[in-house]
C-alpha positions in Angstrom: 0.0 0.0 0.0 1.4 3.4 -1.0 1.0 6.5 1.2 -1.6 7.8 -1.2 -3.5 4.5 -1.0 -3.3 4.7 2.8 -4.8 8.2 2.6 -7.7 7.0 0.5 -8.3 3.9 2.7 -8.0 5.6 6.1 -11.2 6.4 8.1 -11.5 7.1 11.8 -12.4 3.9 13.7 -13.6 3.9 17.3 -14.4 0.2 17.8 -11.6 -2.3 18.0 -11.1 -6.1 18.2 -9.3 -7.8 21.0 -6.3 -8.7 18.9 -2.7 -7.8 20.2 -0.2 -6.1 17.9 2.5 -8.4 16.7 6.1 -7.8 17.8 7.0 -7.1 14.1 4.3 -4.4 13.9 5.4 -2.8 17.2 9.0 -2.7 16.0 8.0 -1.0 12.8 5.9 1.6 14.6 8.6 2.2 17.2 11.2 2.8 14.4 8.9 5.4 12.8 8.2 7.0 16.2 11.9 7.4 16.8 12.2 9.1 13.3 9.3 11.4 13.9 10.5 12.3 17.4 13.9 13.2 16.1 12.7 15.3 13.2 9.8 16.9 14.9 11.4 17.5 18.4 8.7 15.3 19.9 8.3 12.6 22.5 5.6 10.4 21.0 5.0 7.2 23.0 3.3 4.0 22.0 1.2 2.3 24.8 0.1 -1.3 24.2 -2.2 -3.7 26.0 -3.7 -1.0 28.1 -7.5 -0.9 28.5 -8.3 1.9 30.9 -7.7 5.0 28.8 -10.7 4.7 26.6 -13.1 3.0 28.9 -16.5 4.5 29.3 -15.9 7.7 27.4 -18.6 9.4 25.3 -17.2 12.9 24.6 -16.5 12.4 20.9 -18.1 9.2 19.7 -18.2 6.0 21.8 -15.0 4.1 21.9 -14.9 0.3 22.4 -12.0 -2.2 22.8 -9.1 0.3 22.5 -6.1 -1.5 23.9 -3.3 0.4 22.1 -2.7 4.1 21.6 -0.1 6.8 20.8 0.5 9.5 23.4 1.4 12.8 21.6 4.0 14.7 23.6 6.6 17.1 22.4 8.8 20.1 23.0 6.8 23.3 23.6 6.9 26.0 20.9 4.7 28.2 18.7 4.6 25.4 16.1 3.9 22.6 18.6 0.4 21.7 17.5 1.3 21.8 13.8 4.2 19.5 14.5 2.0 17.1 16.4 -0.4 16.9 13.4 2.3 16.6 10.8 4.3 13.8 12.4 1.4 12.1 14.1 -0.4 11.7 10.8 2.8 10.0 9.4 2.2 7.3 12.1 -1.5 7.1 11.3 -0.7 6.4 7.6 2.0 3.8 8.5 -0.5 2.1 10.8 -2.9 2.0 7.8 -0.2 0.4 5.7 0.4 -2.2 8.4 -3.3 -3.2 8.4 -4.3 -1.3 11.5 -6.9 1.4 12.1 -6.7 4.6 14.1 -8.6 7.6 15.4 -7.2 11.0 16.5 -8.8 11.9 19.9 -8.6 15.2 21.5 -10.8 14.6 24.6 -12.2 11.1 24.6 -9.8 9.4 26.9 -8.5 9.2 30.5 -4.9 9.9 31.2 -3.6 6.7 32.9 -0.8 7.4 35.3 2.4 5.5 34.6 1.7 4.8 30.9 3.7 7.8 29.6 5.9 10.6 30.7 6.2 14.3 29.9 9.7 15.7 30.3 10.7 19.2 31.3 10.0 21.7 28.5 7.5 19.3 26.9 3.7 19.4 26.6 1.0 16.7 26.4 -1.3 17.2 23.4 -3.7 14.3 22.6 -3.9 10.6 21.9 -4.4 8.4 18.8 -6.3 5.2 19.3 -4.7 2.3 17.4 -5.5 -1.4 16.6 -7.5 -3.7 14.5 -10.9 -2.2 13.9 -14.2 -4.0 14.1 -14.8 -2.3 10.8 -12.9 0.0 8.4 -14.8 3.2 9.2 -17.0 5.2 6.9 -16.6 8.0 4.4 -17.6 11.4 5.8 -18.9 14.5 4.1 -16.2 16.8 2.6 -15.9 20.3 1.4 -15.3 20.9 -2.3 -11.9 21.7 -3.8 -13.0 25.2 -4.5 -14.0 25.8 -0.9 -10.4 25.1 0.4 -8.2 26.3 -2.5 -7.7 28.6 -5.5 -7.6 25.7 -7.9 -8.3 26.9 -11.5 -7.6 26.0 -15.1 -4.2 27.7 -14.8 -2.9 26.0 -11.6 -0.8 22.9 -12.0 -2.4 19.5 -11.9 -0.2 18.5 -9.0 -1.7 21.3 -7.0 -5.2 19.9 -7.5 -4.0 16.4 -6.5 -2.5 17.9 -3.3 -5.8 19.6 -2.4 -7.7 16.4 -3.1 -5.4 14.5 -0.7 -5.8 17.2 1.9 -9.5 16.9 1.8 -9.1 13.3 3.0 -7.2 14.4 6.1 -8.9 13.8 9.5 -9.8 17.1 11.3 -11.5 17.8 14.6 -15.2 17.1 14.2 -14.6 17.1 10.5 -14.3 20.9 10.5 -11.8 21.1 7.6 -10.7 24.7 8.6 -7.8 24.9 6.2 -7.0 26.2 2.7 -4.2 26.1 0.2 -3.2 28.9 -2.1 -1.1 28.5 -5.3 1.1 31.6 -5.5 3.0 31.0 -8.8 6.8 30.7 -9.0 9.7 32.4 -7.3 13.3 31.7 -8.3 12.1 28.9 -10.5 10.2 27.1 -7.7 6.4 26.8 -7.4 5.1 28.4 -4.2 2.1 27.2 -2.1 0.8 28.8 1.1 -1.3 26.9 3.6 -3.8 28.8 5.8 -5.7 27.8 8.9 -9.2 29.0 9.5 -10.9 30.0 12.7 -12.8 27.6 14.8 -14.4 27.9 18.3 -13.6 24.1 18.7 -9.9 24.7 18.3 -7.4 22.2 17.0 -6.9 24.2 13.8 -3.1 24.3 14.0 -3.0 20.5 14.5 -5.5 20.0 11.6 -3.3 22.2 9.4 -0.3 20.0 10.1 -2.2 16.9 9.2 -3.6 18.5 6.0 -0.1 19.8 4.9 1.3 16.3 5.1 -1.6 15.0 3.0 -1.0 17.8 0.5 2.7 17.0 0.2 1.9 13.3 -0.5 -0.8 14.1 -3.1 1.1 16.9 -4.8 4.6 15.4 -4.6 7.0 17.3 -2.3 9.5 18.0 -5.0 7.0 20.0 -7.1 6.8 23.0 -4.8 8.0 24.7 -1.6 5.9 26.2 1.2 5.7 30.0 1.2 
C-alpha cells in the first residue's frame, strides 16, 4: 500500500477487536516513532495492551475495545500543534499500511498514570487510538476543492491532487478549517501557502499540520515549496 492509497483507505475507527499487535508491527511503529520524534522535536510514545484510557468515554463518539494508543507529547513552541499533526499523521498512515486502524482523539480518553511521561519543557497534546478495527470506518462529508483552495484552469495538476489528498485528512469534528493557495513561481520554484481558519472548537493548528502532510503526499513534495 502506497501512502496515497493509505490516505484513501483511512477512516476514523472507534471500535476495536481484542487482537494484540505483533512484535513485528510494534517494532515498525517504534522505528517510525523514533524518526518522527527526532525530526519533529517530539516525544511520542506507544502504549500497548492498556485498556483503561478509553473505557466508558462518550465525549466524541463512543470508543470500544481500545487497547493500544499513541500519546502525543513534544517540546513546547509556537509550532507545537502543527508538528503534532504533521508527524502524528505519518504514524497514522504507517498504521494503515500495516493493516491497522486509528482515530485521533482530543478529549475522549482518560490519562492513565504511569503509561507515559512528559519531560521538562514538553507538553501533552492528545492521543491516537490504534489497533484492529471492528470495521474500516465510513466515508464522511467533505468540502469541495473550490472551498479550500484557489484551484483553477491555470494552476498545475499536482496542486489539485494535493488539495484532493488534503480533503481526505482527518480534522477535529470534520471541520476542515484549512485552505491552500497557489502563488505562482519564485526563483524557479512553485510556491504554495497553507492557511488555517478560525474555529471555536480549536485544533486548527493540528489539523493544518495533518492537512499539509496529505497535501505533500498528493502533490509530490519535490514539485513545490511552502511559502
